[in-house]
C-alpha positions as semicolon CSV with decimal commas, in nm:
position;residue;x (nm);y (nm);z (nm)
1;M;1,766;-2,876;2,683
2;T;2,104;-2,894;2,505
3;T;2,155;-3,019;2,151
4;A;2,340;-3,324;2,284
5;T;2,053;-3,407;2,521
6;I;1,782;-3,379;2,256
7;E;1,982;-3,589;2,012
8;Q;2,023;-3,855;2,278
9;R;1,649;-3,855;2,346
10;L;1,570;-3,881;1,974
11;S;1,784;-4,194;1,953
12;E;1,581;-4,365;2,225
13;P;1,258;-4,562;2,172
14;E;0,930;-4,437;2,313
15;G;0,869;-4,564;2,663
16;K;0,753;-4,485;3,012
17;Q;0,914;-4,139;3,015
18;L;0,929;-4,051;2,645
19;E;0,679;-3,999;2,363
20;F;0,697;-3,841;2,016
21;K;0,419;-3,652;1,835
22;R;0,420;-3,528;1,476
23;D;0,201;-3,222;1,542
24;L;-0,101;-3,089;1,731
25;S;-0,363;-3,230;1,493
26;S;-0,481;-3,474;1,767
27;P;-0,447;-3,289;2,098
28;K;-0,653;-3,537;2,303
29;P;-0,389;-3,818;2,309
30;L;-0,125;-3,557;2,383
31;M;-0,315;-3,433;2,691
32;K;-0,364;-3,792;2,809
33;T;0,011;-3,851;2,790
34;L;0,087;-3,543;2,997
35;V;-0,161;-3,658;3,263
36;A;-0,004;-4,005;3,266
37;F;0,347;-3,863;3,296
38;A;0,244;-3,643;3,590
39;N;0,080;-3,936;3,771
40;T;0,353;-4,195;3,712
41;A;0,720;-4,096;3,683
42;G;0,739;-3,776;3,481
43;G;0,855;-3,769;3,120
44;Q;0,918;-3,574;2,802
45;L;0,680;-3,533;2,509
46;I;0,855;-3,404;2,196
47;I;0,644;-3,255;1,914
48;G;0,776;-3,249;1,559
49;V;0,906;-3,605;1,555
50;D;0,759;-3,912;1,385
51;D;0,701;-4,232;1,584
52;D;1,021;-4,382;1,443
53;G;1,229;-4,084;1,562
54;T;1,250;-3,902;1,226
55;V;1,276;-3,526;1,288
56;L;1,003;-3,333;1,104
57;G;0,998;-3,006;1,296
58;V;0,699;-2,775;1,357
59;D;0,589;-2,489;1,129
60;D;0,517;-2,218;1,386
61;P;0,679;-2,313;1,718
62;L;0,592;-1,988;1,900
63;D;0,225;-2,021;1,813
64;M;0,229;-2,388;1,917
65;E;0,389;-2,300;2,251
66;E;0,113;-2,048;2,323
67;R;-0,161;-2,292;2,219
68;L;-0,016;-2,567;2,433
69;T;-0,005;-2,348;2,743
70;S;-0,374;-2,265;2,700
71;M;-0,479;-2,622;2,617
72;I;-0,301;-2,773;2,916
73;A;-0,458;-2,521;3,153
74;D;-0,806;-2,594;3,015
75;A;-0,780;-2,973;2,981
76;I;-0,604;-3,098;3,296
77;H;-0,697;-3,080;3,664
78;P;-0,546;-3,013;3,913
79;R;-0,353;-2,751;3,722
80;L;-0,035;-2,882;3,562
81;L;0,265;-2,656;3,497
82;P;0,511;-2,839;3,268
83;N;0,823;-2,690;3,116
84;I;0,771;-2,606;2,747
85;E;1,089;-2,546;2,551
86;L;1,175;-2,482;2,185
87;V;1,476;-2,683;2,071
88;S;1,663;-2,664;1,739
89;V;1,782;-2,981;1,568
90;G;1,959;-2,895;1,246
91;E;1,723;-2,682;1,039
92;H;1,417;-2,795;1,235
93;T;1,260;-2,664;1,555
94;L;1,095;-2,901;1,802
95;V;0,867;-2,832;2,095
96;C;0,963;-3,027;2,407
97;I;0,718;-3,056;2,698
98;E;0,879;-3,183;3,017
99;V;0,652;-3,305;3,297
100;F;0,771;-3,398;3,646
101;L;0,610;-3,638;3,890
102;S;0,345;-3,419;4,049
103;S;0,286;-3,376;4,422
104;A;-0,074;-3,278;4,334
105;R;-0,155;-3,617;4,181
106;P;-0,375;-3,774;4,080
107;H;-0,432;-3,543;3,780
108;F;-0,714;-3,621;3,541
109;F;-0,815;-3,532;3,186
110;K;-1,127;-3,317;3,223
111;A;-1,293;-3,445;2,904
112;L;-1,312;-3,796;3,059
113;G;-1,419;-3,683;3,405
114;E;-1,265;-3,723;3,748
115;E;-1,333;-4,098;3,773
116;S;-1,235;-4,207;3,421
117;G;-0,977;-3,942;3,337
118;V;-0,698;-4,048;3,574
119;L;-0,429;-4,207;3,358
120;V;-0,096;-4,377;3,426
121;R;0,196;-4,462;3,203
122;L;0,256;-4,830;3,129
123;G;0,548;-4,882;2,892
124;S;0,483;-4,658;2,592
125;S;0,106;-4,645;2,641
126;N;-0,142;-4,469;2,870
127;R;-0,389;-4,667;3,080
128;Q;-0,692;-4,566;3,282
129;A;-0,633;-4,602;3,656
130;G;-0,885;-4,799;3,861
131;L;-1,021;-4,691;4,197
132;A;-0,761;-4,885;4,399
133;L;-0,476;-4,726;4,204
134;I;-0,629;-4,378;4,241
135;Q;-0,653;-4,427;4,616
136;E;-0,293;-4,549;4,623
137;M;-0,181;-4,233;4,440
138;Q;-0,371;-4,017;4,688
139;R;-0,203;-4,194;4,982
140;Q;0,141;-4,161;4,828
141;A;0,093;-3,793;4,748
142;S;-0,010;-3,729;5,110
143;G;0,290;-3,922;5,245
144;T;0,097;-4,218;5,392
145;T;0,110;-4,588;5,307
146;F;-0,154;-4,858;5,294
147;D;-0,001;-5,102;5,540
148;V;0,045;-4,847;5,822
149;Q;-0,322;-4,747;5,822
150;P;-0,524;-4,842;6,133
151;M;-0,806;-5,095;6,125
152;P;-1,035;-4,934;6,383
153;E;-1,299;-5,207;6,374
154;L;-1,045;-5,457;6,514
155;S;-0,860;-5,498;6,845
156;R;-0,521;-5,632;6,951
157;D;-0,687;-5,974;6,998
158;D;-0,730;-5,994;6,620
159;L;-0,353;-6,041;6,596
160;D;-0,227;-6,399;6,635
161;H;0,011;-6,340;6,924
162;N;0,132;-6,703;6,924
163;A;0,231;-6,670;6,558
164;I;0,414;-6,343;6,635
165;Q;0,596;-6,504;6,926
166;Q;0,699;-6,802;6,714
167;A;0,810;-6,585;6,421
168;F;1,037;-6,381;6,649
169;R;1,145;-6,692;6,841
170;S;1,055;-6,519;7,164
171;E;1,006;-6,706;7,490
172;Q;0,740;-6,455;7,593
173;P;0,464;-6,281;7,394
174;L;0,572;-5,943;7,259
175;D;0,436;-5,657;7,470
176;D;0,240;-5,363;7,330
177;N;0,546;-5,136;7,324
178;K;0,728;-5,376;7,094
179;L;0,419;-5,427;6,878
180;C;0,386;-5,048;6,846
181;T;0,753;-5,016;6,759
182;L;0,697;-5,266;6,478
183;R;0,372;-5,080;6,396
184;L;0,174;-5,400;6,415
185;L;-0,037;-5,197;6,657
186;V;-0,104;-4,826;6,597
187;P;-0,288;-4,566;6,806
188;Y;-0,640;-4,471;6,702
189;Q;-0,867;-4,239;6,904
190;G;-0,703;-4,318;7,234
191;R;-0,668;-4,695;7,189
192;L;-0,440;-4,940;7,012
193;V;-0,568;-5,121;6,705
194;P;-0,396;-5,344;6,447
195;S;-0,246;-5,181;6,142
196;V;-0,318;-5,312;5,793
197;G;0,038;-5,447;5,791
198;G;-0,017;-5,618;6,126
199;I;-0,321;-5,804;5,993
200;L;-0,149;-5,886;5,663
201;L;0,142;-6,038;5,855
202;F;-0,021;-6,192;6,162
203;G;-0,398;-6,150;6,144
204;R;-0,607;-6,434;6,286
205;E;-0,853;-6,385;6,001
206;R;-0,612;-6,235;5,749
207;Q;-0,788;-6,368;5,443
208;W;-1,125;-6,252;5,566
209;H;-0,997;-5,895;5,554
210;F;-0,757;-5,936;5,259
211;E;-0,882;-6,226;5,053
212;D;-0,616;-6,180;4,783
213;A;-0,314;-6,176;5,015
214;W;-0,196;-6,524;4,914
215;I;0,040;-6,682;4,662
216;Q;-0,052;-6,894;4,361
217;C;0,221;-7,130;4,238
218;G;0,214;-7,330;3,915
219;R;0,445;-7,561;3,721
220;F;0,372;-7,555;3,346
221;R;0,477;-7,794;3,073
222;G;0,702;-7,626;2,818
223;N;0,752;-7,251;2,794
224;D;0,394;-7,119;2,797
225;K;0,076;-7,144;3,004
226;V;-0,109;-7,385;2,775
227;E;-0,084;-7,686;3,009
228;I;-0,035;-7,677;3,384
229;F;0,130;-7,979;3,542
230;D;0,105;-7,895;3,911
231;Q;-0,020;-7,607;4,123
232;T;-0,061;-7,506;4,484
233;D;-0,214;-7,213;4,670
234;I;-0,015;-7,084;4,966
235;H;-0,216;-6,914;5,240
236;A;0,049;-6,921;5,512
237;P;0,155;-6,600;5,691
238;L;0,374;-6,388;5,463
239;S;0,698;-6,451;5,653
240;Q;0,640;-6,827;5,640
241;A;0,531;-6,821;5,275
242;V;0,893;-6,769;5,164
243;D;0,984;-7,124;5,269
244;D;0,659;-7,269;5,132
245;I;0,723;-7,121;4,786
246;E;1,080;-7,245;4,792
247;L;0,961;-7,597;4,875
248;F;0,723;-7,589;4,577
249;L;1,004;-7,481;4,343
250;K;1,238;-7,749;4,481
251;K;0,966;-8,006;4,424
252;H;0,997;-7,947;4,049
253;A;1,374;-7,905;4,034
254;F;1,656;-8,146;4,101
255;K;2,002;-8,151;4,253
256;Q;2,310;-8,261;4,068
257;A;2,658;-8,324;4,197
258;E;2,950;-8,096;4,112
259;F;3,309;-8,178;4,199
260;G;3,587;-7,933;4,263
261;A;3,885;-7,894;4,495
262;M;3,847;-8,261;4,592
263;R;3,500;-8,194;4,729
264;R;3,150;-8,281;4,616
265;R;2,860;-8,037;4,644
266;D;2,497;-8,059;4,535
267;V;2,374;-7,781;4,306
268;W;2,008;-7,717;4,234
269;S;1,894;-7,692;3,873
270;I;1,731;-7,356;3,955
271;P;1,903;-7,049;4,110
272;L;1,751;-7,070;4,459
273;T;1,948;-6,776;4,602
274;I;1,817;-6,542;4,332
275;L;1,464;-6,681;4,351
276;R;1,446;-6,643;4,728
277;E;1,550;-6,278;4,698
278;A;1,290;-6,222;4,425
279;I;1,014;-6,389;4,629
280;I;1,090;-6,174;4,934
281;N;1,096;-5,864;4,715
282;A;0,750;-5,951;4,578
283;L;0,604;-6,010;4,925
284;V;0,742;-5,681;5,057
285;H;0,651;-5,460;4,758
286;S;0,313;-5,598;4,648
287;D;0,016;-5,363;4,649
288;Y;-0,220;-5,547;4,885
289;S;-0,491;-5,285;4,837
290;Q;-0,568;-5,437;4,496
291;R;-0,845;-5,695;4,474
292;G;-0,855;-6,012;4,265
293;S;-0,480;-6,019;4,218
294;P;-0,266;-6,257;4,428
295;I;0,110;-6,295;4,391
296;R;0,181;-6,553;4,120
297;I;0,484;-6,782;4,074
298;A;0,500;-6,958;3,735
299;F;0,766;-7,226;3,674
300;F;0,832;-7,299;3,304
301;D;1,096;-7,521;3,146
302;D;1,320;-7,225;3,063
303;R;1,235;-6,963;3,329
304;I;1,053;-6,876;3,648
305;E;0,823;-6,572;3,656
306;I;0,726;-6,388;3,973
307;E;0,433;-6,149;3,939
308;S;0,327;-5,910;4,214
309;P;0,020;-5,683;4,214
310;G;0,082;-5,311;4,180
311;L;0,276;-5,096;3,935
312;L;0,613;-4,947;4,023
313;M;0,602;-4,674;4,283
314;P;0,552;-4,321;4,142
315;G;0,878;-4,179;4,016
316;M;1,034;-4,524;3,979
317;T;1,151;-4,682;3,655
318;I;1,288;-5,025;3,575
319;E;1,633;-4,874;3,522
320;D;1,611;-4,722;3,871
321;M;1,539;-5,067;4,013
322;K;1,843;-5,218;3,840
323;R;2,062;-4,946;3,992
324;G;1,936;-5,030;4,341
325;V;1,702;-4,733;4,382
326;S;1,412;-4,836;4,602
327;M;1,095;-4,693;4,751
328;I;0,925;-4,893;5,024
329;R;0,558;-4,951;4,948
330;N;0,491;-5,143;5,272
331;P;0,714;-5,014;5,554
332;V;0,544;-5,229;5,821
333;I;0,601;-5,551;5,627
334;A;0,955;-5,444;5,532
335;R;1,041;-5,365;5,896
336;V;0,918;-5,703;6,020
337;F;1,097;-5,890;5,740
338;R;1,416;-5,709;5,832
339;E;1,372;-5,790;6,203
340;L;1,323;-6,156;6,108
341;G;1,642;-6,154;5,899
342;L;1,462;-6,208;5,569
343;I;1,605;-5,889;5,421
344;E;1,944;-5,740;5,503
345;Q;1,917;-5,381;5,381
346;W;1,620;-5,195;5,237
347;G;1,644;-5,140;4,865
348;S;1,929;-5,383;4,796
349;G;1,725;-5,685;4,686
350;V;1,679;-5,619;4,313
351;K;2,037;-5,505;4,269
352;R;2,157;-5,829;4,434
353;I;1,934;-6,032;4,199
354;F;2,103;-5,880;3,893
355;S;2,451;-5,906;4,044
356;E;2,403;-6,271;4,142
357;A;2,265;-6,357;3,797
358;Q;2,579;-6,212;3,641
359;V;2,803;-6,406;3,881
360;Q;2,620;-6,731;3,798
361;G;2,642;-6,666;3,423
362;L;2,264;-6,645;3,382
363;P;2,086;-6,422;3,130
364;E;1,994;-6,084;3,277
365;P;1,659;-6,103;3,460
366;H;1,376;-5,920;3,284
367;I;1,140;-5,677;3,459
368;E;0,822;-5,545;3,300
369;E;0,499;-5,375;3,400
370;I;0,190;-5,555;3,273
371;A;-0,165;-5,434;3,340
372;N;-0,152;-5,354;3,713
373;R;0,135;-5,590;3,795
374;V;0,513;-5,613;3,790
375;R;0,666;-5,929;3,645
376;L;1,023;-6,045;3,713
377;S;1,143;-6,325;3,482
378;I;1,449;-6,529;3,579
379;R;1,595;-6,743;3,301
380;L;1,749;-7,079;3,384
381;A;2,103;-7,159;3,278
382;T;1,978;-7,482;3,118
383;P;1,609;-7,557;3,042
384;V;1,461;-7,821;3,272
385;S;1,168;-8,025;3,142
386;I;0,919;-8,199;3,369
387;Q;1,025;-8,535;3,227
388;Q;1,389;-8,457;3,303
389;S;1,309;-8,351;3,661
390;A;1,096;-8,662;3,710
391;S;1,363;-8,901;3,580
392;V;1,631;-8,746;3,800
393;T;1,420;-8,723;4,114
394;Q;1,181;-9,019;4,098
395;A;1,404;-9,260;4,286
396;E;1,518;-8,985;4,520
397;S;1,162;-8,872;4,593
398;V;1,052;-9,224;4,693
399;Q;1,356;-9,252;4,916
400;S;1,306;-8,899;5,054
401;E;0,940;-8,962;5,133
402;S;1,033;-9,278;5,317
403;R;1,308;-9,094;5,507
404;L;1,070;-8,807;5,584
405;E;0,808;-9,047;5,719
406;S;1,071;-9,225;5,929
407;R;1,200;-8,895;6,064
408;L;0,847;-8,779;6,149
409;E;0,778;-9,112;6,317
410;S;1,083;-9,069;6,540
411;R;0,976;-8,715;6,634
412;L;0,610;-8,804;6,693
413;E;0,673;-9,152;6,833
414;S;0,397;-9,286;6,607
415;A;0,406;-9,408;6,247
416;L;0,031;-9,348;6,214
417;A;0,058;-8,988;6,336
418;A;0,338;-8,927;6,086
419;R;0,126;-9,057;5,797
420;V;-0,176;-8,848;5,906
421;L;0,039;-8,535;5,912
422;L;0,172;-8,608;5,562
423;I;-0,181;-8,669;5,430
424;L;-0,312;-8,341;5,572
425;Q;-0,035;-8,137;5,414
426;Q;-0,221;-8,175;5,083
427;E;-0,568;-8,056;5,193
428;P;-0,809;-8,058;5,491
429;L;-0,988;-8,393;5,534
430;G;-1,240;-8,556;5,765
431;K;-1,153;-8,868;5,963
432;A;-1,327;-9,100;5,716
433;A;-1,132;-8,952;5,426
434;I;-0,808;-8,981;5,623
435;A;-0,885;-9,348;5,688
436;R;-0,941;-9,407;5,314
437;E;-0,609;-9,238;5,232
438;L;-0,441;-9,469;5,484
439;G;-0,603;-9,770;5,317
440;H;-0,813;-9,850;5,625
441;K;-1,169;-9,980;5,604
442;G;-1,296;-9,736;5,865
443;V;-1,200;-9,496;6,145
444;S;-1,020;-9,700;6,406
445;G;-0,971;-9,623;6,774
446;E;-0,599;-9,576;6,711
447;L;-0,670;-9,320;6,438
448;N;-0,899;-9,131;6,677
449;K;-0,623;-9,137;6,937
450;Q;-0,353;-9,006;6,703
451;V;-0,577;-8,730;6,566
452;G;-0,639;-8,628;6,928
453;N;-0,265;-8,634;7,003
454;L;-0,186;-8,420;6,699
455;R;-0,453;-8,171;6,806
456;Q;-0,316;-8,163;7,160
457;Q;0,030;-8,083;7,019
458;Q;-0,134;-7,805;6,810
459;L;-0,004;-7,960;6,487
460;I;-0,355;-7,994;6,343
461;E;-0,687;-7,823;6,415
462;M;-1,057;-7,855;6,338
463;T;-1,198;-7,656;6,048
464;L;-1,523;-7,615;6,247
465;P;-1,406;-7,576;6,608
466;A;-1,745;-7,442;6,723
467;K;-1,912;-7,765;6,599
468;P;-1,679;-8,050;6,701
469;N;-1,934;-8,323;6,620
470;S;-2,043;-8,185;6,284
471;R;-2,055;-8,435;5,998
472;L;-1,874;-8,169;5,792
473;Q;-1,584;-8,156;6,038
474;Q;-1,239;-8,172;5,882
475;Y;-0,882;-8,138;6,007
476;R;-0,602;-7,922;5,870
477;L;-0,243;-7,838;5,955
478;T;-0,190;-7,546;6,188
479;P;0,092;-7,296;6,118
480;K;0,287;-7,484;6,385
481;G;0,220;-7,811;6,200
482;Q;0,335;-7,660;5,870
483;R;0,658;-7,540;6,032
484;F;0,702;-7,881;6,196
485;L;0,689;-8,049;5,853
486;Q;0,918;-7,787;5,698
487;D;1,176;-7,821;5,977
488;T;1,169;-8,199;5,943
489;F;1,211;-8,171;5,564
490;K;1,501;-7,927;5,604
491;D;1,676;-8,170;5,842
492;L;1,678;-8,421;5,555
493;T;1,801;-8,178;5,288
């Protein structure tokens, strides 16, 4: 390491790839850091420097080098072979230990054991890796990914072939060759079975197998999470969820007119282009192997935060992301999103987010790793309060709802069917509850007829299809019904 390089490193704060130590008086934290570096993105540990960057030097650098070599060999498994270098800074000598991302990961600190001793680097601290993260490291080190793995207990019939056909706007169902090309189906012991990615994208019982593969959206009052104003849970297929999230964000934003070059255009109070790119990036790069951790979208007065489960890929840093460096965590999902036109070029999404923010004069988006998640915060050009959004959009929303109902009525040829569809977009309901929402005293023959018509058009479905006469029977929108509403809404906007 040159003098110029070490001086540059000493001027930097501690972080994901840099840590300072005064001496070897506490070797245990030092060993933990080396393990975390090897498992995460590599890094440099410099001994003889105070936490604030003040150079102290070491008394006997040659003896320390020898001790370190022995300690590392005894304390870390699998064996780690870092570069240890003595570097002079003025009249002081420092010991620099450089660790690279290891192909033998996960490494663990022997004193804590194989289960508890696997550590990862999160900012300037070391954190214990859970079982899901350890398994993810093992897959990555072996060159495999989670979403391409076969699900041998399932068959091709566990894929929703109608949903696939509709997503690709195909007149005919996709044949097995095409499904294998997309890796929605993969070979396993002489037969074709769905991949993890195939079920995540188009599984008939997706949430049975991956109960956390959904999106939680919330609109909060003010700039913190003290009081939530509105929320929704989105369980639609991943490719469709992009539009559903955008509709939720639009619900709490407003459009305002701008005039230029003798033309009027409507501009949203939130940067929809940037947000759409960020949402797609989260859906493609989330770690779906984690449990209890859905994707979260939080809308505050001054910003919108998008959190996705999973730390950055090994070897990746936030600065790498800003420069457009990308590693695909879910190649099956990424391939399908590209085929559907949701992404243009792999790895370009984050760079476009930062470029577009600069063009629009917005503050630079902020990326951080928190716990086992990555959070992207997008600041608004001007804070938007709930009261402000409500005052701007109240009259428009009443008018829009009326227009939406009229448009649905013209497409369904029934005002009652249109109102039933709008009611069921909120939550599944039984016929009696639908009648109450309509303001009717009971379930009429006409309501029965329109519910039947909507079912025949596959816009709604029973929640208990095996028990059609059950007193617990409810009705909900089908994916086709959700798209029907979205397409109708888009026609109006």
